[in-house]
Structure formats: structure tokens, C-alpha cells
C-alpha positions as CSV (number, residue, x, y, z in Angstrom):
1,M,-0.5,96.3,52.9
2,W,-0.7,99.7,54.0
3,N,-1.4,101.5,57.6
4,L,-3.9,104.1,56.4
5,P,-4.8,105.0,60.3
6,E,-1.1,106.1,60.3
7,F,-1.3,108.9,58.7
8,K,-5.3,109.7,58.8
9,D,-4.9,113.5,58.7
10,N,-2.9,113.7,55.6
11,I,-4.3,114.1,51.8
12,A,-4.3,110.7,50.2
13,V,-6.2,111.5,47.0
14,V,-7.1,114.4,44.8
15,T,-9.5,114.0,42.2
16,E,-9.9,116.0,38.9
17,D,-13.1,117.8,40.2
18,G,-11.2,119.2,43.4
19,K,-12.4,116.5,45.9
20,K,-10.1,115.6,48.5
21,F,-9.5,112.2,50.8
22,S,-7.5,112.1,53.9
23,Y,-6.2,108.9,54.7
24,G,-8.7,108.3,57.5
25,Q,-11.6,108.8,55.0
26,L,-9.9,106.5,52.4
27,N,-9.3,103.8,55.3
28,D,-13.3,104.2,56.0
29,E,-14.3,103.9,52.4
30,T,-12.1,100.7,52.0
31,E,-13.4,99.0,55.4
32,A,-17.0,99.9,54.3
33,L,-16.6,97.9,50.7
34,A,-14.7,95.1,52.6
35,A,-17.6,94.4,54.7
36,F,-19.7,93.1,51.7
37,V,-17.2,90.7,50.7
38,P,-17.1,87.7,53.2
39,G,-13.6,86.4,53.2
40,R,-10.5,85.8,50.7
41,C,-11.7,85.4,47.1
42,L,-11.4,86.6,43.5
43,V,-12.5,89.9,42.2
44,F,-12.2,91.5,38.8
45,N,-11.2,95.1,39.4
46,F,-12.5,97.1,36.7
47,C,-9.6,100.0,36.7
48,S,-9.5,103.6,35.8
49,N,-7.6,106.6,37.4
50,T,-10.7,107.6,39.7
51,I,-11.3,107.4,43.2
52,G,-13.8,104.7,43.0
53,S,-11.4,102.1,41.3
54,L,-8.5,103.0,43.9
55,I,-10.9,102.3,46.8
56,G,-11.6,99.0,45.4
57,Y,-7.9,98.2,45.0
58,V,-6.6,99.1,48.5
59,S,-9.7,97.7,50.0
60,F,-9.0,94.4,48.3
61,M,-5.6,94.2,48.9
62,N,-5.7,95.4,52.8
63,H,-8.5,92.5,53.4
64,G,-6.5,89.3,51.5
65,I,-8.9,89.7,48.8
66,V,-7.4,89.2,45.3
67,P,-7.8,91.6,42.6
68,L,-7.3,90.5,38.9
69,M,-6.7,94.3,37.4
70,L,-8.3,95.1,34.1
71,D,-8.7,98.0,31.9
72,E,-12.5,99.4,32.5
73,D,-12.8,99.5,28.7
74,I,-11.6,96.1,28.0
75,D,-12.9,94.4,24.8
76,R,-16.1,92.2,25.9
77,E,-15.3,89.3,24.0
78,L,-11.9,89.2,25.5
79,L,-13.4,89.9,29.0
80,D,-15.9,86.9,28.5
81,N,-12.9,84.7,28.2
82,F,-11.3,85.9,31.4
83,L,-14.8,85.3,33.1
84,D,-15.0,81.9,31.8
85,L,-11.2,81.1,32.6
86,Y,-11.0,82.4,36.2
87,K,-15.1,82.7,37.4
88,P,-14.5,85.5,39.9
89,D,-17.0,85.9,42.7
90,Y,-17.4,89.5,42.3
91,L,-17.0,92.4,40.1
92,W,-15.9,95.9,41.1
93,L,-16.9,98.1,38.3
94,P,-18.3,101.6,37.4
95,S,-21.9,101.4,38.4
96,D,-23.3,102.6,34.9
97,K,-21.6,99.3,33.7
98,T,-23.4,97.0,35.9
99,T,-26.3,96.1,33.7
100,E,-24.3,94.6,31.3
101,F,-23.6,91.6,33.6
102,D,-25.6,89.2,35.5
103,G,-25.5,89.1,39.3
104,E,-26.7,91.2,42.3
105,I,-25.5,94.6,43.4
106,V,-24.5,94.2,47.1
107,Y,-22.7,97.7,47.5
108,S,-22.3,101.3,45.8
109,S,-20.1,104.0,46.1
110,N,-18.2,106.8,44.6
111,G,-19.4,105.8,41.0
112,Y,-18.3,102.0,41.6
113,S,-20.7,99.0,42.5
114,L,-19.6,95.6,44.0
115,L,-21.6,92.7,41.8
116,K,-21.9,89.6,43.4
117,R,-21.9,86.7,40.8
118,K,-23.0,82.9,40.7
119,D,-19.6,81.6,40.6
120,E,-18.2,81.3,44.2
121,H,-15.2,80.0,45.2
122,V,-14.8,77.8,42.2
123,Y,-10.7,77.9,42.6
124,P,-8.8,77.8,45.5
125,L,-6.1,80.8,45.9
126,Y,-2.5,80.3,46.9
127,G,-2.3,81.7,50.4
128,E,0.7,84.3,49.3
129,L,-1.2,85.3,46.1
130,A,-2.0,89.0,46.2
131,L,-2.5,90.4,42.8
132,L,-3.1,89.5,39.0
133,L,-1.7,91.9,36.5
134,T,-1.5,91.2,32.6
135,T,2.0,91.6,31.2
136,S,2.5,94.5,29.1
137,G,2.7,92.7,26.0
138,S,-0.2,90.3,26.6
139,T,-3.3,92.4,26.5
140,G,-5.0,89.7,24.5
141,S,-3.7,86.9,26.3
142,P,-5.4,84.9,29.3
143,K,-1.9,85.0,30.7
144,F,-1.5,87.1,34.0
145,V,1.5,87.6,36.5
146,R,0.7,86.3,40.0
147,Q,2.4,88.8,42.3
148,S,2.6,88.2,46.0
149,Y,2.3,90.0,49.1
150,K,6.2,89.8,49.8
151,N,6.8,90.9,46.3
152,I,4.9,94.1,46.3
153,K,6.0,95.0,49.7
154,A,10.0,94.5,49.0
155,N,9.6,96.5,45.6
156,T,7.7,99.0,47.4
157,R,10.3,99.5,49.9
158,S,13.0,99.4,47.5
159,I,11.6,102.3,45.4
160,V,10.7,104.5,48.2
161,D,14.4,104.1,49.4
162,Y,16.0,104.9,45.9
163,L,13.5,107.7,44.6
164,K,13.6,109.2,48.4
165,I,9.8,109.4,48.3
166,D,8.2,111.0,51.4
167,E,4.8,112.5,52.8
168,T,5.4,115.6,50.9
169,E,5.1,114.3,47.6
170,R,2.1,114.8,45.1
171,A,2.1,112.2,42.3
172,I,0.1,112.8,39.3
173,T,-1.2,109.7,37.5
174,T,0.0,109.5,33.8
175,L,-0.2,105.6,33.6
176,P,-3.2,103.1,33.7
177,M,-3.6,101.6,37.4
178,N,-3.9,98.1,35.8
179,Y,-0.3,98.5,34.5
180,S,2.7,97.6,36.9
181,Y,4.4,101.0,36.3
182,G,1.3,102.8,37.3
183,L,0.3,100.6,40.1
184,S,3.9,100.9,41.7
185,I,3.4,104.6,41.9
186,I,0.2,104.4,43.9
187,N,1.7,101.5,46.0
188,T,4.9,103.7,47.0
189,H,3.0,107.0,47.7
190,L,0.3,105.3,49.9
191,S,2.8,103.5,51.9
192,V,4.4,106.9,53.0
193,G,1.4,108.9,53.6
194,A,1.7,111.2,50.2
195,T,-0.6,112.2,47.7
196,L,-2.1,111.1,44.8
197,L,-3.4,113.4,42.2
198,L,-6.2,111.1,40.3
199,T,-6.6,111.8,36.8
200,G,-7.9,110.2,33.6
201,K,-6.7,113.0,31.4
202,T,-3.3,112.4,29.4
203,L,-0.1,114.6,29.1
204,M,-1.6,115.8,25.6
205,Q,-4.7,117.4,27.1
206,R,-4.9,121.0,28.6
207,E,-6.8,119.7,31.5
208,F,-3.9,117.5,32.5
209,W,-2.0,120.5,33.0
210,T,-4.5,122.7,34.5
211,F,-4.8,119.9,37.1
212,F,-1.0,119.5,37.4
213,T,-0.7,123.3,38.1
214,R,-3.6,123.8,40.4
215,E,-2.6,121.1,42.7
216,K,1.1,121.2,42.5
217,A,2.3,118.1,41.6
218,T,5.7,116.8,42.4
219,S,6.3,114.0,40.0
220,F,5.1,111.9,37.0
221,G,6.3,109.0,35.3
222,G,6.4,108.0,31.6
223,V,7.1,105.5,29.1
224,P,9.3,106.2,26.4
225,F,6.2,107.2,24.1
226,T,5.3,109.8,26.9
227,Y,8.6,111.3,26.6
228,E,8.4,111.5,22.7
229,M,5.3,113.4,22.9
230,L,6.4,115.5,25.6
231,D,9.3,116.6,23.4
232,K,6.9,117.3,20.4
233,L,4.7,119.4,22.7
234,M,7.7,121.7,23.6
235,F,7.6,120.3,27.1
236,F,10.9,122.6,27.8
237,R,9.6,125.8,27.7
238,R,6.8,125.1,30.6
239,K,7.6,126.5,33.7
240,M,7.1,124.1,36.6
241,P,8.3,125.2,39.8
242,S,6.4,122.3,41.9
243,L,7.7,119.7,39.6
244,R,10.7,117.7,41.3
245,T,11.1,114.4,39.9
246,M,10.5,112.5,36.3
247,T,10.7,108.8,36.2
248,Q,11.1,106.8,33.0
249,A,10.5,102.9,32.6
250,G,8.4,100.7,30.5
251,G,10.9,100.2,27.8
252,K,14.4,101.8,26.4
253,I,14.2,105.4,25.6
254,L,15.9,107.0,23.0
255,P,19.5,108.2,23.9
256,V,18.7,111.6,22.2
257,L,15.5,112.0,24.3
258,H,17.4,110.4,27.6
259,K,20.1,113.3,27.0
260,K,17.4,115.9,26.4
261,F,15.6,115.4,29.4
262,A,18.6,115.1,31.7
263,E,19.9,118.5,30.6
264,Y,16.5,120.0,31.0
265,A,16.4,118.3,34.5
266,A,20.0,119.5,35.4
267,K,19.3,123.1,34.4
268,E,16.1,123.3,36.2
269,G,17.3,121.7,39.5
270,K,15.0,118.7,38.9
271,H,15.6,114.8,39.0
272,F,15.1,112.7,35.8
273,V,15.3,108.9,36.9
274,V,15.5,106.3,34.3
275,M,14.2,103.0,35.6
276,Y,14.3,99.5,34.2
277,G,11.7,96.6,35.2
278,Q,9.0,94.2,34.3
279,T,5.7,93.1,35.6
280,E,7.5,89.8,36.5
281,A,9.6,91.5,38.6
282,T,6.3,93.2,40.3
283,A,7.7,96.6,38.9
284,R,11.7,97.5,39.1
285,M,14.6,95.9,39.0
286,A,17.2,98.9,38.1
287,Y,17.4,102.5,38.2
288,L,19.7,105.2,37.2
289,P,20.5,107.7,39.9
290,S,19.4,111.4,38.7
291,D,23.2,112.6,39.4
292,K,24.6,110.0,36.8
293,A,21.8,110.5,34.1
294,L,23.9,112.7,31.7
295,E,27.0,111.0,32.4
296,K,25.4,107.4,31.6
297,V,23.0,108.3,28.8
298,G,21.3,105.1,27.7
299,A,22.0,103.2,30.7
300,I,19.4,101.6,32.8
301,G,21.9,101.9,35.8
302,L,22.3,99.9,38.9
303,P,20.3,96.9,40.6
304,I,17.8,98.4,43.0
305,P,18.3,97.9,46.8
306,G,18.2,94.4,47.7
307,G,18.4,93.1,44.1
308,K,21.2,91.5,42.2
309,I,21.8,91.5,38.5
310,E,24.0,89.2,36.5
311,L,24.5,88.5,32.4
312,I,24.4,85.2,31.5
313,D,26.1,84.0,28.0
314,A,24.8,81.6,25.4
315,N,26.8,79.0,27.3
316,G,24.9,79.7,30.5
317,D,28.2,81.0,32.2
318,K,28.4,84.4,33.9
319,V,29.9,87.1,31.9
320,E,32.9,88.5,33.8
321,S,34.2,91.6,31.5
322,P,32.5,94.8,30.8
323,E,31.2,95.7,27.4
324,T,30.2,92.0,26.8
325,V,26.6,91.3,26.1
326,G,24.6,88.4,27.9
327,E,20.9,87.7,28.9
328,L,20.0,89.9,32.2
329,V,19.3,87.7,34.8
330,Y,17.7,89.1,38.2
331,T,17.2,88.2,41.7
332,G,15.4,89.2,44.6
333,D,12.4,89.3,46.7
334,N,10.3,91.0,44.1
335,V,10.6,88.4,41.7
336,T,6.9,87.0,41.3
337,L,5.3,83.9,41.7
338,G,5.2,82.7,38.0
339,Y,2.0,82.9,35.6
340,A,-1.5,82.1,35.6
341,F,-3.3,80.8,32.3
342,C,-6.6,79.7,34.2
343,G,-8.5,79.6,37.3
344,E,-6.7,76.3,38.3
345,D,-3.1,78.1,38.3
346,L,-4.3,80.5,41.3
347,G,-3.5,78.1,43.5
348,K,0.1,77.2,42.5
349,G,3.3,78.5,44.6
350,D,6.3,80.0,43.7
351,D,7.5,78.6,40.4
352,R,10.6,81.0,40.4
353,G,12.2,81.1,43.7
354,G,13.5,84.6,43.4
355,V,15.2,84.2,39.9
356,L,13.8,85.9,36.7
357,H,15.6,85.4,33.0
358,T,14.4,88.6,31.6
359,G,15.0,87.7,28.2
360,D,16.9,91.3,27.8
361,M,20.0,91.4,26.5
362,A,22.5,93.6,28.3
363,K,25.9,94.9,29.0
364,Y,27.7,96.9,31.8
365,D,30.6,99.4,31.4
366,A,33.9,99.5,33.4
367,D,31.7,101.1,36.2
368,G,29.4,98.6,37.0
369,Y,26.3,100.3,35.1
370,F,24.1,98.2,32.9
371,Y,22.7,98.9,29.7
372,I,20.0,97.0,27.6
373,V,20.9,96.2,24.0
374,G,17.8,94.6,22.7
375,R,15.6,91.3,23.2
376,K,16.7,88.0,23.1
377,K,14.0,87.0,20.8
378,R,13.9,90.1,18.9
379,F,16.6,89.2,16.3
380,L,16.3,88.1,12.8
381,K,18.8,86.3,10.7
382,I,19.2,88.6,7.4
383,F,21.1,86.5,4.7
384,G,23.3,84.6,8.0
385,N,23.7,87.9,9.9
386,R,21.9,88.5,13.2
387,V,20.1,91.8,13.3
388,N,18.4,93.3,16.2
389,L,14.9,94.9,15.5
390,D,15.1,97.0,18.6
391,E,18.2,98.6,17.6
392,T,16.9,98.9,14.1
393,E,14.1,100.8,15.6
394,R,16.3,103.1,17.4
395,L,18.4,103.6,14.5
396,I,15.6,105.0,12.5
397,K,13.9,106.8,15.3
398,T,17.2,108.5,15.9
399,Y,17.7,109.8,12.3
400,Y,13.9,110.3,11.6
401,P,12.3,111.9,14.7
402,D,9.3,113.3,12.7
403,F,7.4,110.0,12.5
404,E,6.7,106.6,14.3
405,C,8.2,103.3,13.3
406,A,8.3,99.6,14.6
407,C,10.1,96.7,13.1
408,T,8.9,92.9,12.7
409,G,9.3,90.3,10.3
410,T,11.0,86.6,9.7
411,D,14.3,85.9,8.6
412,D,15.6,87.2,5.6
413,A,12.6,89.4,5.4
414,M,12.2,92.2,7.9
415,K,9.1,94.3,8.0
416,I,9.4,98.1,8.7
417,F,6.3,99.9,9.3
418,I,6.5,103.7,9.4
419,T,3.8,106.5,9.7
420,D,4.9,108.7,6.5
421,E,4.2,107.2,3.2
422,T,6.8,109.5,1.6
423,K,9.7,107.9,3.0
424,L,9.5,104.3,2.2
425,K,12.2,103.9,-0.4
426,E,14.5,106.4,1.6
427,V,14.1,104.3,5.0
428,Q,14.7,101.2,3.1
429,T,17.9,102.2,1.7
430,F,18.9,104.0,4.7
431,V,18.4,100.6,6.7
432,A,20.5,98.9,3.8
433,D,23.2,101.1,4.0
434,K,23.4,101.2,7.9
435,T,23.2,97.4,8.4
436,H,25.5,96.9,5.0
437,L,22.7,94.2,3.9
438,N,20.9,93.9,0.9
439,F,17.9,96.2,0.6
440,A,15.8,93.3,-0.9
441,A,15.5,92.0,2.6
442,F,13.8,95.3,3.9
443,H,10.1,95.8,3.5
444,V,9.1,99.2,4.1
445,E,5.2,99.7,4.5
446,Y,3.1,102.6,5.3
447,I,0.5,102.9,8.5
448,E,-1.2,105.4,9.8
449,T,-0.6,104.7,13.4
450,I,1.2,102.1,15.2
451,P,-0.8,100.2,17.5
452,K,0.0,100.5,21.2
453,N,-1.5,99.6,24.6
454,D,-2.6,101.8,27.2
455,A,0.8,102.0,28.5
456,G,2.5,102.8,25.3
457,K,3.9,100.0,24.3
458,T,3.8,98.7,20.7
459,L,1.6,95.7,19.9
460,Y,3.7,93.8,17.7
461,S,1.1,91.0,17.8
462,E,-1.2,93.5,15.8
463,L,1.2,94.4,13.3
464,S,2.2,90.9,12.4
465,K,-1.8,90.7,11.4
């Protein structure tokens, strides 16, 4: 996957405590770990933004060992279900957690240990299967996306191309390693000999910015929630001479925030790049060039190099005219193999043939730039009228930026959750007025915090409970 010796003298990783690992050292560490895994098999990699976790991922990928990527703090009941369904040969996990599991510790390094389990080669692995990742919205589901080596290499090349990543980059981690967006940052930077600044701290913590400044970070990535928080933290007052690029993916950013960050980037001589992707497409499908960030506020942009986007209408026909909404269908080498729901599925081949029906509704403008308008299934019928839940959320967030909200519900009964209990009646009236529908269809409830996963995406399944 990566030719680490090619960049052996470059610094590959800097950790929070200031330790530096060259590409040569990283290669030695990954080779040492791989020596204790006799051949191709399934490993559960317990992920954190640490050198131990990274060594495991890189070692497994470079030696044909298939990692299933999990948060190191995964719920134990959920984990036990995964262990029963997939029966991995090994666990690569923080050394202080090994006593929680049955098995033999066969190797330890950099705070992580390799634990050999009694399950051994229970399920055959498809030859091209490289990696297993949860979908961003299914952290409680046994469904994993099956990514191939071709998928990852193709998407890595494309992202390096359009972001112009080279070995002078110093990317700081802001996203979990077990999330496709966070992993794509690792993949791309390792492929060109750049430096990763590994931290488990969040952008809301002072230690993050101390590390950022000390190590002269050149880029970071974030989901919409990241940028909402940065806006509240008065990010625009910070002086960051080393920063070159800010990327955004993981959902549609509010146009008002898109505009703010694009204006900041233009003023400060930096790049703000909005991107669009899904785990099912390895990572990315579209990007908005930074020089179009202000001109095309709200757009996801153009297909990535090597990819193709079409819109399909309700009859299955291709949309041929601008400003017409259809489902976004993507074609490219980065479209993944399909899903796995249990160990038996790990032997399955390519279910998609390079074509992904995204479930996202989109349109394009006269210049060919694409815009997401909502999810195919995120609609309710309110008294016979189709109402887009995502658009309703954006409407509320734009008008009421001081609190969070999320929308769910059933036909004729939309539920709106907000984090300000003084605005319940006001929001109900506001939405009714904006949609020109009877306010009785909108039920506004107070909730202390909107449940989100590690990537900052709203967990609608939790809200429905």
C-alpha cells in the first residue's frame, strides 16, 4: 500500500509528547509487528490517534492482513457481538486493555499489544478485500463497508491530485482513525512522504492548538460540526502562519458557515476546500476547488479526478438540465465492494461494479457544479406535502445559530429537537410559517445535547428512541 523506505529519512509521525518517527523507523515498526502474524487473516484494530494504533493499521495494510477498524472505546456489548459475528484471529489493542479478553499476547510495542485468539481463519477472505469500516451512521450495526486495495489506491491518488498534497505537508489529526475521512488523511499523506501530527485532543482543547502551533501544522479536516464549533471559538481571530488548507466533508455545511470560512481563507491566503464523499466510495466523490469557494457557496463541486457523477430522476432517466433534482449516482474505481453483515460475507466479491447509488438528492448549475439538496429517504409527507428534513434543519440552524437542532419523525408528525427550552413554541411557529403548513404537524422538544458519533454526525436512531 505504501513504499515507506522510499521516504526513509522523512519524518512520518510526530506525537503529542514530541516523539518523532521517520519513515524508516515506521517501516521497521510495521515489519516487526507483521512478523508475528503468520499470513493473511482478520484483525480487529482498536483505533486511537496514537502511534501504536497507526503502526497496526499500516502494518496490516502493507502485509495483506485485513483490519476491521473500531473505536478503542467501543461499547463492550456491541464489541462482543462483533467478535461473535466475525471471529477475528487477532486483536491489536491498547496494552492496558488486554486483560479484558481471552487470548495470548504475542507482541507488544508503543503502548499496543497483539493478542492471538482461539478463533483461527474461521471465515475465508476475498482476495481483494483490504479493510472493513463502519458506515458513519451505523455505529451500532454489524454492517461494515468492504474496501478493496484498488479502491483505496484509486481514491488516495485522486485526493493527492486535487489537494496537491506533497511531502512538505504536516497534517494534524482532527478525526478518528476508524472514520473514512480521518483514514483518508492518513492514506494520502503517507503516500507522498508527508508528516502526520498525531493527537487525540479536540479543536476545543487548548493542548490541540499548542501542538498545532509548536509543530507548524499545515492542514486540518473537519465535519460540519467542527466548523460550527470553530466559529463559536472565535477561530477567525487566530494567527496561524503555518496553516495552508482547511478541508470539509462528512455532510453539508451551512451556507453561512461555508461563506465565512471561504472569506477567511481568501483574506488570509489559505485554501478552504469543501468535499463530498461516503465510506461506500472509500472516501471522496466530489470537491469544490478553493478558488471557487466563494463563487459557489453551498456546492460540493465537481467529480474527483477519475470519477463520474450523474443525476437520475424518479423514472430512472438521466437528468439532462441544470437546476433539476435527481439522485446522485457516482461511478469510479473507488466505489467499494459492498457490505458485510457477518463473517461469511468476508468471502464475497464485488457487489457494485464501480457504481454507487448514493441516496443523496442533488442538482447541478449551469457551470456543471453539483449541490446536495437532501437525502432520498430524509423526507416526510406533511398533509400530502413532501418536506425535506435536512432542509428544515438547515433553515432552523441558519435562523437560530445559538442552539443545535435535529429533525426526525413520521408522516404528518415531524419531531424537532432543540437544545434551548425557551424557544420551543417560537421554533414551532417559525417552521410552520416557513413551510406554509399547519403548526400542529410540528412537535418541538427540548433535549440537552444532540447525540452525535465520533465524526460529529447526528445519530438519528438515538433521537428516535
